C-alpha positions as CSV (number, residue, x, y, z in Angstrom):
1,X,10.2,-27.5,6.0
2,X,8.5,-24.4,4.7
3,X,5.0,-23.4,5.6
4,X,2.8,-22.7,2.7
5,X,1.4,-19.2,2.4
6,X,-1.3,-18.5,-0.1
7,X,-1.8,-14.9,-1.1
8,X,-3.7,-14.1,-4.3
9,X,-2.5,-11.2,-6.2
10,X,-3.6,-10.0,-9.6
11,X,-0.5,-8.2,-10.7
12,X,3.0,-9.5,-9.9
13,X,4.6,-6.4,-11.5
14,X,2.8,-4.4,-8.8
15,X,4.1,-6.8,-6.2
16,X,7.6,-6.2,-7.6
17,X,7.1,-2.5,-7.4
18,X,5.9,-2.8,-3.8
19,X,9.0,-4.8,-2.9
20,X,11.2,-2.2,-4.5
21,X,9.4,0.6,-2.6
22,X,9.7,-1.3,0.7
23,X,13.4,-2.1,0.3
24,X,14.8,0.8,-1.7
25,X,13.3,3.8,0.2
26,X,10.9,4.8,-2.6
27,X,10.3,4.7,-6.3
28,X,10.2,7.6,-8.7
29,X,8.0,7.6,-11.8
30,X,11.1,6.9,-13.9
31,X,11.8,3.8,-11.8
32,X,8.2,2.7,-12.1
33,X,8.3,3.1,-15.9
34,X,11.4,1.0,-16.0
35,X,9.6,-2.1,-14.8
36,X,8.2,-2.5,-18.3
37,X,11.7,-2.0,-19.7
38,X,13.2,-4.5,-17.2
39,X,10.5,-7.1,-18.2
40,X,11.3,-6.5,-21.9
41,X,15.1,-6.8,-21.2
42,X,14.4,-10.0,-19.3
43,X,12.4,-11.5,-22.1
44,X,15.2,-10.7,-24.5
45,X,17.8,-12.3,-22.2
46,X,15.4,-15.3,-21.8
47,X,15.1,-15.9,-25.5
48,X,18.6,-15.2,-26.8
49,X,22.0,-16.8,-25.9
50,X,23.2,-14.2,-23.3
51,X,25.6,-15.7,-20.9
52,X,28.6,-16.9,-22.9
53,X,27.6,-20.5,-22.8
54,X,27.0,-23.3,-25.3
55,X,24.7,-21.3,-27.6
56,X,21.5,-22.2,-25.7
57,X,19.2,-19.6,-24.2
58,X,16.6,-20.1,-21.4
59,X,14.0,-20.6,-24.1
60,X,16.0,-23.6,-25.5
61,X,14.6,-25.7,-22.7
62,X,11.7,-23.5,-21.4
63,X,9.5,-23.3,-24.5
64,X,7.0,-20.7,-25.5
65,X,8.8,-17.9,-23.6
66,X,8.5,-20.1,-20.5
67,X,4.7,-20.6,-20.7
68,X,4.7,-24.0,-22.4
69,X,6.1,-27.2,-20.9
70,X,9.7,-27.6,-21.8
71,X,12.3,-30.2,-22.4
72,X,16.0,-30.6,-21.4
73,X,18.6,-31.6,-23.9
74,X,18.5,-35.1,-22.5
75,X,14.7,-35.3,-23.2
76,X,13.5,-34.9,-19.6
77,X,10.3,-32.8,-19.6
78,X,10.1,-29.6,-17.6
79,X,6.9,-27.9,-16.3
80,X,5.9,-24.5,-17.5
81,X,7.3,-21.4,-15.8
82,X,3.8,-19.9,-15.6
83,X,3.8,-19.9,-11.8
84,X,7.6,-19.9,-11.2
85,X,7.8,-16.6,-9.4
86,X,4.8,-17.6,-7.2
87,X,6.4,-20.8,-5.9
88,X,9.8,-19.4,-4.7
89,X,11.4,-19.6,-2.3
90,X,11.3,-23.4,-2.2
91,X,13.3,-26.3,-0.8
92,X,15.3,-28.2,-3.4
93,X,15.9,-32.0,-3.5
94,X,19.0,-31.6,-1.3
95,X,17.0,-29.7,1.4
96,X,18.5,-26.3,0.5
97,X,16.4,-23.2,0.5
98,X,16.4,-21.8,-3.1
99,X,15.3,-18.4,-4.3
100,X,14.3,-17.8,-7.9
101,X,17.7,-16.1,-8.4
102,X,19.4,-19.3,-7.2
103,X,17.4,-21.2,-9.8
104,X,18.3,-18.8,-12.6
105,X,22.0,-19.1,-11.7
106,X,21.7,-22.9,-11.5
107,X,20.1,-23.1,-15.0
108,X,22.6,-20.7,-16.6
109,X,25.6,-22.6,-15.1
110,X,24.1,-26.0,-15.8
111,X,22.0,-26.3,-19.0
112,X,23.4,-23.2,-20.7
113,X,27.0,-23.8,-19.4
114,X,27.4,-20.1,-19.1
115,X,28.4,-17.5,-16.6
116,X,25.4,-16.9,-14.3
117,X,24.4,-13.3,-13.7
118,X,25.4,-11.9,-10.3
119,X,22.5,-11.7,-7.8
120,X,22.4,-7.9,-7.8
121,X,23.0,-7.4,-11.5
122,X,20.8,-5.7,-14.0
123,X,20.5,-8.9,-15.9
124,X,19.3,-10.9,-12.9
125,X,16.8,-8.2,-12.0
126,X,15.4,-8.2,-15.6
127,X,15.1,-12.0,-15.6
128,X,13.3,-12.0,-12.3
129,X,10.9,-9.3,-13.4
130,X,10.2,-11.2,-16.6
131,X,9.6,-14.5,-14.7
132,X,7.4,-12.6,-12.3
133,X,5.3,-11.3,-15.2
134,X,4.7,-14.9,-16.3
135,X,3.1,-15.6,-12.9
136,X,0.5,-12.8,-13.2
137,X,-2.7,-13.8,-11.5
138,X,-1.2,-16.9,-9.8
139,X,-1.5,-17.4,-6.1
140,X,1.7,-17.2,-4.1
141,X,2.4,-20.8,-2.9
142,X,5.9,-20.9,-1.4
143,X,7.4,-24.3,-1.9
144,X,4.5,-25.1,-4.2
145,X,4.7,-27.2,-7.3
146,X,5.3,-25.9,-10.9
147,X,2.2,-26.0,-13.1
């Protein structure tokens, strides 16, 4: 199983920027300013049918922009996404390591019945930045529980 690491950070957008700097060789001011644009694009993708599916959007199940408890079409309740970025990666019920990107693809293919965004696509990056923004101020707790 995964060890739990707790790192308190106050600004997940800053953590995203640090990740980009570490793995992309640097960030220009234009790239830094685009984090806000990516978050806004992610929020739009989250709240509108965007993946050619059944007319649902992420927000169809994940209410309040992801900050409120949600509900699947079958009535099953879902926790808030308020700490989603802080609890990935995690181990799913089948024992498979899942990243937040894997979870986004699973939801789009399943509940939305659409075509999931590619891992390295602009849409995926925007959704991950938006989900990360929802976790602002939450401690990182890999394999933790949704709140």
